[in-house]
C-alpha positions as CSV (number, residue, x, y, z in Angstrom):
1,M,0.0,0.0,0.0
2,P,2.7,2.6,0.8
3,A,4.3,2.0,-2.7
4,Y,0.9,2.4,-4.4
5,L,0.0,5.6,-2.5
6,S,3.4,7.1,-3.2
7,V,2.7,6.9,-6.9
8,N,-1.0,7.5,-7.1
9,S,-1.4,10.1,-4.4
10,N,0.2,11.2,-1.1
11,E,-1.0,12.5,2.2
12,T,-0.8,16.1,1.0
13,I,-2.9,15.4,-2.0
14,L,-5.4,13.4,0.1
15,D,-5.7,16.3,2.5
16,N,-5.8,19.2,0.0
17,T,-7.7,17.9,-3.0
18,R,-11.3,18.9,-2.8
19,S,-12.7,18.8,-6.4
20,I,-11.9,17.6,-9.9
21,R,-13.2,18.6,-13.3
22,I,-12.9,16.3,-16.3
23,A,-14.0,16.8,-19.9
24,G,-13.9,14.4,-22.8
25,E,-15.9,12.1,-25.1
26,V,-17.7,8.8,-24.5
27,T,-18.7,6.4,-27.3
28,H,-21.3,3.7,-26.8
29,G,-23.6,1.9,-29.2
30,G,-21.9,3.7,-32.1
31,I,-22.9,7.1,-30.7
32,S,-20.3,9.7,-29.4
33,E,-21.2,12.3,-26.8
34,N,-19.2,15.0,-25.2
35,F,-19.2,15.0,-21.4
36,V,-18.2,17.2,-18.5
37,L,-17.7,15.6,-15.0
38,F,-17.4,17.5,-11.7
39,K,-16.7,15.8,-8.4
40,M,-16.5,17.3,-5.0
41,R,-15.5,15.5,-1.8
42,P,-16.9,13.7,-0.1
43,D,-20.0,12.6,-2.0
44,R,-21.0,15.1,-4.8
45,M,-20.9,14.6,-8.5
46,L,-22.3,16.3,-11.6
47,F,-22.1,14.4,-14.9
48,T,-23.4,16.0,-18.1
49,L,-23.6,14.4,-21.5
50,K,-24.1,16.5,-24.6
51,R,-25.1,15.5,-28.1
52,D,-26.0,18.2,-30.6
53,T,-28.5,20.3,-28.7
54,Y,-29.6,17.6,-26.3
55,E,-28.2,17.5,-22.8
56,I,-28.7,15.1,-19.9
57,T,-27.3,15.7,-16.4
58,Y,-27.0,13.3,-13.5
59,G,-26.3,14.8,-10.0
60,V,-25.3,13.0,-6.8
61,I,-25.3,14.6,-3.4
62,G,-25.1,12.3,-0.4
63,P,-27.7,9.5,-0.8
64,K,-29.7,11.3,-3.4
65,V,-29.3,11.0,-7.2
66,W,-31.2,13.2,-9.7
67,R,-31.5,13.6,-13.4
68,R,-32.2,16.5,-15.7
69,V,-33.0,16.2,-19.4
70,R,-32.7,19.5,-21.4
71,A,-33.7,20.1,-25.0
72,P,-34.3,23.2,-27.1
73,Q,-37.6,24.9,-26.8
74,Q,-38.8,22.4,-24.1
75,E,-39.0,22.6,-20.4
76,D,-36.4,20.7,-18.4
77,T,-37.5,17.2,-17.4
78,L,-36.4,16.4,-13.8
79,S,-36.6,13.2,-11.9
80,L,-35.1,11.4,-8.9
81,I,-33.3,8.2,-9.6
82,E,-34.3,5.2,-7.5
83,G,-33.6,1.5,-7.2
84,K,-30.3,-0.3,-8.1
85,E,-29.3,2.5,-10.5
86,V,-28.6,4.6,-7.4
87,D,-25.8,2.3,-6.3
88,T,-24.2,2.6,-9.8
89,W,-24.1,6.4,-9.5
90,H,-22.9,6.3,-5.9
91,T,-20.0,4.2,-7.1
92,Q,-19.2,6.6,-10.0
93,A,-19.3,9.5,-7.5
94,Q,-16.4,8.1,-5.5
95,F,-13.6,10.6,-5.7
96,F,-10.5,8.4,-5.7
97,D,-9.9,5.0,-7.2
98,R,-11.1,1.9,-5.3
99,I,-7.8,1.2,-3.6
100,I,-7.3,4.7,-2.3
101,E,-10.9,4.8,-1.2
102,S,-10.3,1.6,0.7
103,H,-7.3,3.1,2.3
104,L,-9.5,6.0,3.4
105,G,-12.0,3.6,5.0
106,N,-14.5,3.4,2.1
107,G,-14.0,-0.3,1.4
108,L,-11.8,-3.2,2.4
109,I,-8.8,-4.8,0.7
110,T,-9.3,-8.5,1.2
111,G,-6.3,-10.0,-0.6
112,I,-3.2,-9.3,-2.7
113,E,-1.5,-11.8,-4.9
114,S,0.8,-12.2,-7.9
115,A,-0.9,-12.8,-11.3
116,D,-0.5,-12.0,-14.9
117,W,-2.3,-9.7,-17.3
118,L,-2.0,-10.6,-21.0
119,G,1.1,-12.6,-20.3
120,N,2.8,-9.9,-18.2
121,E,3.4,-9.9,-14.5
122,C,1.0,-8.0,-12.4
123,L,-0.5,-7.7,-8.9
124,K,-4.1,-8.7,-8.3
125,V,-5.9,-6.9,-5.5
126,H,-9.3,-8.1,-4.2
127,I,-11.5,-5.4,-2.7
128,T,-15.0,-5.2,-1.2
129,D,-16.0,-1.6,-1.8
130,A,-18.2,0.7,0.3
131,H,-21.3,-0.7,-1.6
132,D,-20.4,-4.3,-0.8
133,Q,-19.3,-5.0,-4.4
134,E,-16.5,-7.5,-4.8
135,V,-14.0,-6.1,-7.3
136,T,-10.6,-7.4,-8.6
137,I,-8.1,-4.8,-9.6
138,F,-5.0,-5.6,-11.7
139,I,-2.0,-3.4,-11.1
140,D,1.2,-2.9,-13.1
141,P,4.0,-3.7,-10.5
142,F,6.4,-1.3,-12.2
143,S,4.3,1.8,-12.7
144,M,1.9,0.9,-9.9
145,H,-1.0,2.1,-12.0
146,P,-4.2,0.1,-12.3
147,I,-4.4,-1.8,-15.5
148,A,-8.0,-3.0,-15.2
149,E,-10.7,-3.9,-12.8
150,R,-13.2,-6.7,-13.0
151,K,-16.4,-7.6,-11.2
152,K,-19.3,-10.0,-11.4
153,L,-22.7,-8.5,-12.1
154,A,-26.0,-9.7,-10.5
155,N,-26.9,-11.6,-13.7
156,G,-23.6,-13.5,-13.7
157,S,-21.9,-11.5,-16.4
158,T,-18.4,-10.2,-16.0
159,Q,-17.8,-6.4,-16.3
160,Q,-14.3,-5.3,-17.0
161,T,-12.8,-1.8,-17.2
162,E,-9.3,-1.2,-18.7
163,F,-7.2,1.8,-18.2
164,F,-4.7,3.3,-20.6
165,D,-2.7,6.5,-21.3
166,Y,-2.0,7.8,-17.8
167,H,-1.5,11.6,-17.4
168,D,-0.2,13.3,-14.2
169,V,-2.9,15.8,-13.1
170,D,-1.5,17.9,-10.3
171,G,0.1,14.8,-8.7
172,I,-2.7,12.3,-9.4
173,P,-2.2,9.8,-12.3
174,I,-5.4,9.7,-14.3
175,P,-6.1,7.3,-17.3
176,F,-7.1,9.4,-20.3
177,H,-8.4,6.3,-22.2
178,I,-10.8,3.9,-20.6
179,I,-12.5,0.8,-22.2
180,A,-15.5,-0.9,-20.5
181,S,-16.8,-4.3,-21.6
182,I,-19.3,-6.9,-20.5
183,D,-18.4,-10.6,-21.2
184,N,-15.6,-9.4,-23.5
185,K,-17.9,-7.2,-25.6
186,V,-16.9,-3.6,-25.5
187,T,-19.7,-1.3,-24.3
188,T,-18.1,2.1,-24.0
189,H,-14.9,4.0,-24.9
190,T,-14.1,7.0,-22.9
191,R,-11.4,9.5,-23.9
192,I,-10.5,12.3,-21.5
193,E,-9.4,15.6,-23.1
194,R,-8.9,17.8,-20.1
195,A,-8.7,17.3,-16.3
196,A,-7.9,19.6,-13.4
197,L,-8.0,19.5,-9.6
198,N,-9.5,22.1,-7.3
199,T,-11.2,24.2,-10.0
200,G,-13.4,26.1,-7.5
201,I,-16.8,24.7,-8.5
202,V,-19.7,26.1,-6.4
203,S,-21.2,23.4,-4.2
204,R,-24.8,24.5,-4.8
205,L,-24.5,23.2,-8.4
206,F,-24.9,19.7,-7.1
207,E,-28.0,20.4,-5.1
208,V,-31.3,18.6,-5.9
209,P,-33.5,20.9,-8.0
210,D,-36.1,22.7,-5.9
211,S,-39.0,21.0,-7.8
212,L,-37.8,17.5,-6.6
213,R,-37.5,18.3,-2.9
């Protein structure tokens, strides 16, 4: 853990990093959309997808998750998210990666072992996260960056996320290319174009809209 933290963060970063802003493009089902993602510790997130003049925003603040759909010449459509989808967005709202979150008490590392990834040596870390999901994370032992994470879904399928092209963003390595798949079938490509820490986002932007309270 000390070696991992020394590369992927440090106590100063953990103490002083309060927010992050990420912008890029996500492709799924043959459709590409621009996105902007804001996160603010400990539990706030705002994720906006834009395609042409259509815009959909998901907000997370504590236990609540809300959605806003915006289109030209129409009133905004607002709704609260309920059910299992809430857990998905809570997981997405975690500020740091699963290993660092576990170090901070938001999950539990249950095992570490040697393994291989595509024929190369790696470390395999088993985690039970804050939402009781069991996740396996593969780590490059030389760079100490996560290569991929894998978990079983409720229907028995295997979800895998691979991480590429790490950039140093104010001391935190962030993968700028992410590929997600289910049962070896690619579902989304995400490419990050810009990322910055502590951008001064106003906390009220995450609040549940008045009409949903």
